VOGU-3710 file (C-alpha; in Angstrom, 3 decimals, decimal comma):
1> xxxxxxxxxx> -33,861/264,669/47,671  -30,344/264,589/49,201  -29,662/267,483/51,711  -27,066/269,989/50,862  -24,956/268,940/53,850  -25,042/265,461/52,796  -23,654/265,768/49,328  -20,132/266,118/50,573  -20,353/262,864/52,511  -21,267/260,571/49,532
11> xxxxxxxxxx> -17,767/260,245/48,619  -16,417/259,351/52,071  -15,976/262,866/53,373  -17,355/264,555/56,588  -18,691/268,070/56,717  -16,217/270,805/56,048  -13,688/268,269/54,647  -12,458/268,143/51,063  -13,893/265,217/48,995  -12,060/261,978/49,465
21> xxxxxxxxxx> -9,794/260,980/46,564  -9,306/257,382/45,573  -5,511/257,907/45,562  -3,225/259,537/48,081  -0,914/261,735/45,982  1,017/263,027/49,049  1,964/259,728/50,595  1,607/257,364/47,517  -0,291/254,235/46,885  0,481/250,582/46,123
31> xxxxxxxxxx> 1,328/250,175/42,267  -1,609/247,815/42,089  -3,744/245,779/44,496  -1,632/242,459/43,859  1,228/244,095/45,342  -0,642/244,922/48,646  -1,969/241,418/48,878  1,431/239,835/48,182  3,113/242,198/50,740  0,527/241,264/53,316
41> xxxxxxxxxx> 0,860/237,609/52,689  4,616/237,900/52,946  4,106/239,897/56,204  1,657/237,209/57,707  3,495/234,216/56,454  6,821/234,181/58,385  9,234/231,935/60,202  6,410/231,176/62,896  4,349/229,368/60,233  7,388/226,884/59,580
51> xxxxxxxxxx> 8,974/226,372/62,971  6,225/227,188/65,440  2,894/225,997/64,242  3,762/222,390/63,353  5,239/221,990/66,880  2,287/223,403/68,594  -0,098/221,269/66,486  1,501/217,965/67,398  2,103/218,987/71,117  -1,429/220,065/71,582
61> xxxxxxxxxx> -3,311/217,189/70,172  -2,421/216,798/66,503  -5,321/217,210/64,309  -7,590/218,225/67,426  -5,482/221,413/67,653  -6,887/222,364/64,266  -10,510/222,902/65,834  -9,459/225,551/68,402  -7,056/227,106/65,907  -9,754/227,555/63,224
71> xxxxxxxxxx> -12,357/228,846/65,918  -9,720/231,486/66,931  -9,262/232,396/63,415  -12,977/232,901/62,648  -13,777/234,623/65,913  -10,684/236,603/66,663  -8,205/236,493/63,698  -10,257/237,629/60,643  -12,432/240,200/62,527  -9,171/241,958/63,953
81> xxxxxxxxxx> -7,379/241,573/60,748  -10,325/243,157/58,851  -10,546/245,870/61,519  -6,982/246,903/61,205  -7,003/246,853/57,499  -10,116/249,099/57,317  -8,793/251,337/59,870  -5,525/252,106/58,170  -7,153/252,256/54,811  -9,667/254,897/55,910
91> xxxxxxxxxx> -7,304/257,039/57,674  -4,219/256,724/55,261  -1,970/257,067/58,417  0,551/254,824/60,036  0,095/253,017/63,470  0,662/256,500/65,297  -1,142/258,927/63,063  -4,540/256,763/63,084  -4,870/257,675/66,786  -5,880/261,181/65,975
101> xxxxxxxxxx> -9,372/259,585/66,034  -8,933/259,389/69,902  -5,778/260,877/70,910  -5,860/259,578/74,524  -5,270/256,121/73,108  -2,248/257,114/71,156  -0,177/254,945/73,562  -1,657/251,916/71,686  0,198/253,251/68,708  3,316/253,475/70,616
111> xxxxxxxxxx> 2,857/249,958/72,058  2,731/248,760/68,350  5,835/250,497/67,613  7,639/249,004/70,581  6,416/245,535/69,522  7,508/246,007/65,979  10,965/247,278/67,226  11,660/244,313/69,550  10,565/241,982/66,733  12,484/243,781/64,056
121> xxxxxxxxxx> 15,696/243,644/66,100  15,591/239,799/66,766  13,963/238,851/63,613  16,917/240,214/61,434  19,259/238,126/63,600  17,332/235,036/62,629  17,595/236,051/59,050  21,276/236,549/59,441  21,731/233,128/60,903  19,892/231,710/57,878
131> xxxxxxxxxx> 22,252/233,629/55,752  25,177/232,019/57,444  23,805/228,531/57,084  22,859/229,318/53,342  26,487/230,322/52,616  27,863/227,322/54,571  25,579/225,066/52,381  27,692/225,952/49,321  29,977/222,917/49,587  30,212/219,221/48,504
141> xxxxxxxxxx> 29,632/218,025/52,005  27,597/219,702/54,581  29,825/220,776/57,619  27,180/219,372/60,124  26,988/215,860/58,562  30,004/214,242/60,325  31,757/214,205/63,550  35,302/214,656/62,289  35,594/218,445/62,679  37,642/220,256/65,119
151> xxxxxxxxxx> 34,625/221,540/67,164  33,092/218,116/67,755  33,281/216,370/71,132  33,483/212,637/72,133  29,788/212,570/72,720  29,079/213,287/69,030  27,289/210,433/67,054  26,997/210,957/63,345  24,154/209,073/61,605  25,786/208,819/58,338
161> xxxxxxxxxx> 29,013/206,923/59,389  28,879/204,257/62,069  32,679/204,588/62,598  31,966/208,036/64,099  29,757/206,964/66,859  31,888/208,637/69,507  34,199/210,646/67,437  36,233/207,442/66,296  36,661/206,098/69,866  34,385/202,916/68,858
171> xxxxxxxxxx> 35,212/200,443/66,050  33,524/200,391/62,660  32,465/196,792/63,511  29,334/197,789/65,603  26,836/199,191/63,235  24,118/196,985/64,795  24,371/199,052/67,939  23,682/202,324/66,140  19,895/202,465/67,055  20,496/201,341/70,484
181> xxxxxxxxxx> 23,155/203,982/71,135  21,055/206,741/69,370  18,146/205,874/71,788  19,993/207,056/74,763  19,850/210,857/73,968  21,831/211,884/77,096  24,754/210,004/75,559  24,570/211,442/72,111  24,631/214,857/70,672  24,190/215,111/66,834
191> xxxxxxxxxx> 26,753/216,831/64,658  24,323/219,340/63,666  23,627/220,273/67,283  27,261/220,707/68,017  27,856/222,749/64,824  25,065/224,876/66,079  26,221/225,343/69,611  30,010/225,062/69,419  30,853/226,511/66,113  28,251/228,876/64,822
201> xxxxxxxxxx> 27,115/230,415/68,271  30,133/229,313/70,400  27,437/229,434/73,007  28,522/230,818/76,553  27,434/229,121/79,702  25,099/231,961/80,990  22,884/234,771/79,699  25,159/237,357/81,392  28,293/236,124/80,019  28,239/237,881/76,538
211> xxxxxxxxxx> 31,862/236,669/75,548  32,964/237,964/72,104  30,900/239,068/69,149  30,862/236,410/66,376  32,140/238,186/63,536  30,715/235,873/60,760  27,249/236,433/62,195  27,910/240,148/62,492  28,848/240,381/58,700  25,594/238,381/57,850
221> xxxxxxxxxx> 23,611/240,738/60,091  25,134/243,663/58,058  24,165/241,838/54,831  20,542/241,257/55,911  20,117/244,920/56,953  21,524/246,198/53,608  19,120/243,942/51,713  16,120/245,220/53,648  17,174/248,696/53,245  17,681/248,407/49,473
231> xxxxxxxxxx> 14,342/246,846/49,088  12,621/249,552/51,015  14,875/252,516/49,575  11,608/253,934/47,691  9,019/252,722/50,188  6,187/250,704/48,954  7,061/251,572/45,391  10,236/249,349/45,506  9,060/246,719/47,999  5,840/246,277/46,164
241> xxxxxxxxxx> 7,946/245,065/43,242  10,279/242,837/45,317  7,298/240,966/46,845  6,477/239,369/43,540  9,476/237,088/44,157  9,917/237,022/48,038  6,134/236,086/48,689  5,680/233,463/45,979  8,876/231,647/45,824  8,714/230,031/49,424
251> xxxxxxxxxx> 5,743/228,246/48,183  7,758/226,830/45,210  10,275/225,547/47,701  7,754/224,186/50,200  6,320/222,349/47,324  9,595/220,888/46,242  10,410/219,895/49,888  6,894/218,422/50,232  7,206/216,261/47,138  10,606/215,021/48,142
261> xxxxxxxxxx> 9,520/214,362/51,756  6,434/212,370/51,097  8,405/209,889/48,914  10,695/209,013/51,758  10,495/206,122/54,044  8,760/206,893/57,401  7,271/210,195/56,042  3,768/208,697/56,540  4,506/207,924/60,234  5,787/211,487/60,616
271> xxxxxxxxxx> 2,562/212,911/58,997  0,237/210,824/61,112  2,060/211,923/64,038  1,383/215,505/63,074  -2,273/214,950/62,246  -3,518/212,079/64,723  -6,237/213,825/66,721  -6,091/213,562/70,588  -9,613/214,966/71,328  -9,122/215,114/75,199
281> xxxxxxxxxx> -6,634/217,822/74,559  -9,163/220,480/73,481  -10,529/220,508/77,072  -7,270/221,953/78,247  -7,132/225,826/78,506  -3,479/225,797/77,499  -4,362/224,424/73,975  -6,863/227,308/73,475  -4,269/229,710/74,703  -1,628/228,382/72,181
291> xxxxxxxxxx> -4,073/228,546/69,462  -4,952/232,266/70,173  -1,304/233,275/70,626  -0,449/231,503/67,222  -3,221/233,356/65,555  -2,103/236,777/66,836  1,442/236,075/66,175  0,981/234,617/62,812  -1,371/237,048/61,410  0,571/240,031/62,620
301> xxxxxxxxxx> -2,494/241,683/64,569  -1,555/244,533/66,884  2,005/244,888/65,356  0,951/248,026/63,373  2,152/246,575/60,099  -1,339/245,789/59,005  -2,405/249,446/59,548  0,688/250,634/57,919  0,400/248,475/54,702  -3,403/249,190/54,446
311> xxxxxxxxxx> -2,800/252,977/54,636  -1,204/252,906/51,302  -4,228/251,359/49,703  -6,765/253,302/47,504  -9,588/254,746/49,558  -12,262/252,496/47,947  -10,450/249,152/48,002  -12,431/246,224/49,084  -10,467/245,491/52,361  -12,887/242,884/53,461
321> xxxxxxxxxx> -12,127/240,499/50,560  -8,469/240,984/51,165  -8,582/240,402/54,867  -10,370/236,909/54,196  -8,012/236,023/51,437  -4,789/236,907/53,356  -5,977/235,222/56,539  -7,047/232,043/55,055  -3,808/232,069/52,931  -1,805/232,324/56,000
331> xxxxxxxxxx> -3,360/229,599/57,996  -3,255/227,229/55,117  0,367/227,854/54,625  0,949/226,832/58,307  -1,009/223,557/57,859  0,907/222,851/54,732  4,220/223,617/56,213  3,499/220,891/58,746  3,268/218,330/56,080  6,692/219,444/54,908
341> xxxxxxxxxx> 8,436/219,359/58,198  6,943/216,278/59,651  7,577/214,210/56,496  11,174/214,823/56,804  11,229/214,315/60,524  9,295/211,094/60,203  11,978/209,967/57,641  14,754/210,899/60,178  12,869/209,087/63,159  12,675/205,876/60,867
351> xxxxxxxxxx> 16,339/206,078/59,958  17,429/206,527/63,588  14,873/203,964/65,010  13,285/206,369/67,471  9,971/207,903/68,026  9,012/211,031/66,065  8,751/212,930/69,297  12,458/212,421/70,037  13,440/214,476/66,884  10,555/216,966/66,802
361> xxxxxxxxxx> 11,452/220,491/67,841  10,438/223,996/67,449  11,937/227,403/66,840  15,747/227,692/66,211  15,985/224,037/67,416  14,049/222,997/64,461  15,396/225,442/61,839  19,000/225,029/62,610  19,362/221,591/64,321  16,749/218,998/63,623
371> xxxxxxxxxx> 15,718/219,856/59,998  19,457/220,366/58,855  20,249/217,066/60,271  17,463/215,348/58,601  18,668/216,936/55,235  21,965/215,308/55,592  20,300/211,908/55,035  18,936/212,989/51,565  21,016/212,541/48,302  22,514/215,782/47,191
381> xxxxxxxxxx> 22,074/217,243/50,646  23,615/220,495/50,043  21,044/221,473/47,249  18,125/220,659/49,708  19,932/222,596/52,410  20,307/225,581/50,019  16,682/225,603/49,210  15,458/225,238/52,738  17,534/228,166/54,059  16,750/230,245/51,095
391> xxxxxxxxxx> 13,152/229,665/51,886  13,687/230,875/55,522  15,529/233,968/54,255  12,574/234,872/51,930  10,102/234,197/54,717  11,981/236,311/57,096  12,493/239,167/54,650  8,744/239,310/53,751  8,006/240,073/57,469  10,994/242,296/58,058
401> xxxxxxxxxx> 10,037/244,636/55,223  6,863/245,418/56,826  8,210/245,888/60,284  10,641/248,407/59,064  8,115/250,117/56,939  5,879/250,299/59,983  8,531/252,345/61,928  9,433/254,527/59,177  5,913/255,314/58,224  4,867/256,095/61,854
411> xxxxxxxxxx> 7,778/258,546/62,187  7,101/260,159/58,913  3,345/260,593/59,397  3,894/261,758/62,923  6,191/264,704/61,742  4,003/265,090/58,641  5,818/268,068/56,959  7,029/268,240/53,359  10,659/268,103/54,240  10,474/264,602/55,889
421> xxxxxxxxxx> 8,292/263,307/53,155  11,203/264,077/50,671  13,874/262,729/53,020  11,902/259,417/53,774  14,896/257,529/52,328  17,151/258,835/54,980  14,617/257,983/57,702  14,699/254,529/56,323  18,442/254,476/56,504  18,612/255,797/59,993
431> xxxxxxxxxx> 16,053/253,181/61,316  18,064/250,394/59,390  21,365/251,608/60,949  19,816/251,709/64,465  18,386/248,151/64,013  21,723/246,894/63,091  23,452/248,507/66,094  20,710/247,249/68,413  21,372/243,697/67,003  24,856/243,468/67,612
441> xxxxxxxxxx> 24,494/242,124/71,191  22,378/239,345/69,762  25,470/238,122/67,660  27,507/237,612/70,758  28,018/234,171/72,442  25,086/234,812/74,685  23,079/236,338/72,010  20,764/233,420/71,483  19,581/233,520/75,176  18,480/237,116/74,643
451> xxxxxxxxxx> 17,034/236,246/71,182  14,908/233,535/72,705  13,983/235,921/75,628  12,626/238,480/73,257  10,929/235,951/71,106  8,925/234,524/74,032  7,915/237,766/75,642  8,092/240,560/72,933  5,075/239,378/70,931  2,959/237,071/73,069
461> xxxxxxxxxx> 0,605/238,439/75,753  1,208/241,981/74,772  -0,587/241,501/71,397  -3,664/240,348/73,163  -3,531/243,335/75,471  -2,986/245,852/72,700  -5,817/244,357/70,534  -8,312/244,464/73,368  -7,464/248,130/74,071  -7,815/248,869/70,340
471> xxxxxxxxxx> -11,183/247,075/70,176  -12,565/249,164/73,033  -11,079/252,381/71,656  -12,704/251,831/68,292  -16,005/250,158/69,244  -16,853/252,080/72,462  -15,000/255,289/72,478  -14,863/256,254/68,921  -18,028/254,546/67,684  -20,059/254,720/70,880
481> xxxxxxxxxx> -22,511/257,359/69,707  -22,717/256,193/66,108  -25,472/253,472/66,828  -24,162/251,434/63,857  -24,639/247,927/65,310  -27,480/246,069/63,860  -30,313/245,299/66,205  -29,474/241,648/66,379  -26,041/242,161/67,742  -26,777/245,037/70,168
491> xxxxxxxxxx> -27,586/242,709/73,165  -24,334/240,798/72,510  -22,249/243,769/71,949  -20,506/244,043/75,238  -19,905/240,407/76,186  -18,825/239,298/72,676  -16,738/242,291/71,400  -14,693/240,133/68,957  -17,885/238,660/67,441  -19,259/242,244/67,058
501> xxxxxxxxxx> -16,106/243,076/65,236  -17,413/241,108/62,255  -19,473/244,250/61,686  -17,330/247,121/62,934  -18,128/250,732/62,407  -15,369/251,026/59,935  -16,854/248,397/57,679  -20,144/250,246/57,306  -18,888/253,396/55,574  -16,135/255,859/56,474
511> xxxxxxxxxx> -18,435/258,806/55,946  -20,415/257,958/59,010  -17,400/258,690/61,253  -18,054/261,828/63,331  -16,284/264,855/64,327  -14,463/267,478/62,308  -11,254/267,028/60,442  -7,951/268,191/61,938  -5,134/269,543/59,998  -4,510/266,264/58,349
521> xxxxxxxxxx> -8,098/265,723/57,136  -8,718/263,023/59,580  -11,840/263,324/61,793  -11,232/263,335/65,412  -13,303/261,656/68,275  -15,433/263,679/70,722  -13,918/264,821/73,904  -13,838/262,408/76,834  -16,162/264,884/78,690  -18,713/264,551/75,977
531> xxxxxxxxxx> -18,660/260,791/76,272  -19,039/260,859/79,991  -21,966/263,361/79,708  -23,520/261,111/77,171  -23,251/258,226/79,570  -24,667/259,996/82,432  -27,514/261,327/80,261  -28,427/257,783/79,234  -28,514/256,420/82,771  -29,913/259,280/84,826
541> xxxxxxxxxx> -32,096/261,377/82,472  -35,941/260,369/82,131  -36,964/259,112/78,643  -37,766/262,144/76,240  -35,084/264,330/77,789  -31,622/265,014/76,633  -30,294/266,539/73,448  -32,692/266,999/70,468  -32,725/264,420/67,739  -30,352/264,764/64,725
551> xxxxxxxxxx> -31,527/266,650/61,690  -33,568/264,843/59,147  -30,805/264,737/56,494  -28,607/262,543/58,784  -31,019/259,593/58,365  -30,174/259,433/54,659  -26,726/258,721/55,501  -27,350/255,392/57,117  -25,937/252,281/55,216  -27,577/248,862/54,962
561> xxxxxxxxxx> -25,876/246,152/57,256  -24,274/244,322/54,336  -22,536/247,264/52,949  -18,669/246,859/52,142  -15,894/248,537/53,971  -15,414/250,880/51,102  -17,879/253,962/50,643  -20,111/254,113/47,542  -18,618/256,079/44,637  -19,417/259,748/44,174
571> xxxxxxxxx> -22,450/260,486/42,330  -22,162/261,922/38,736  -22,527/265,576/38,154  -25,850/265,018/36,555  -27,096/262,910/39,524  -26,073/265,685/41,844  -27,778/268,367/39,866  -30,906/266,347/39,830  -30,680/265,873/43,673
//
């Protein structure tokens, strides 16, 4: 017999709340589950997988770095990823609205918005530079292939023409000295580096000297924001269709570049440099720190995007399955991209007669200097350059879609009235225009300094802090009195909170969440005074005293430890009548 008060909970509802529907007619849902998975993959797989992970891997012990990397994935990445997906899916709210469960932690939601704002501003500037290089590659000869351009200096040494060793100051009869000269890095700058610093950026000498705004970059920034806005003009209904291309085509380009790279001379040397383990490195704390920061940055934990994307899921979606698939796909892409990058860099090092470490780089230095220079050594180099920068554009757009949608959804859900739901397109336009205006200083001559500053500090340690506070809020404040932890994990709950997240309260069944629904239908957490009283009663009251036990019908609501994150379907009318 199921108690009368428990009937309403069997479909994921709480007392006095309307029965949960599988679809959210007010906010809308993804067209199908593939759209959500592809969007999440596009969000997680970004520029960091290509220009950051391979460099961290070879710098931190090669193949040995994989050990702390996958340890962090299992014990931090997947649990946090799962927690955010289940959190957003249950609440059907953005990164601000979900904190109605515990309003005093709403600052966590604002922190997520600030992080997404910072990243969204500079991320689109990187995309606009990729657009610029993409357009510049539409030529017979890449403009950074030789040193005979007006912006080149006497220190420029092109690898394609020995007569350009020092911009024509040395005779063409010295090709045997090419490797010797190139070994002295202080006496040589590559044409790709000079093209990047002296032509594309016109780099100033100081972070405070903004100089002029680079109009070509400003135009490309406008193009990138227009593309992002048009893809999000109807929210997830339009972006869900775009990701069929933007999330899958980068893998086609990566495979093409991989097949071309491994067939080049010196590719095996580069790949071995990437994979050869240095086991002594895993004893260094910095290696583990880099592994953790890469997991947080790559998966997008604590950015608010995962909560936002999951909020458009159907209520009974299997988010545990999705979290495992997306997390493993993201990390496998990072490893795969390392093969693509280091096969080309190994070929370049072999061509120059230098060690791979002399040509390896990360960040903008890899994407816009080292790799473009390596592409000039390939036959039909403009074609490979077009493919590479088109891949960077798609990788960046996949992440940028979710960053902008995170901000828009947070604003719309926070206001929450019918008018703003109908005018969501205008909110998207306003956020896009604000992002464009805030990105203009990054297109100045000192813009790259500010971009690197934001990249290094906007989404690094702050993500760890936000994630820790979120874990505490959900596990100990919101879920403290639920007693949902299995007996085996209770002694380890406090010292091993990330491990305990493998079975978070939200993964049990949303119907177990306490409190009464607010105006939006989302249960709220107990007051802080109630929690403090509960703590004091546990520590100071003798056994047997305290509040009376819960009514008998509440015991029938418990779920087995292996339950999925989605609640069981509602019973049929016949079953309810029999009960």
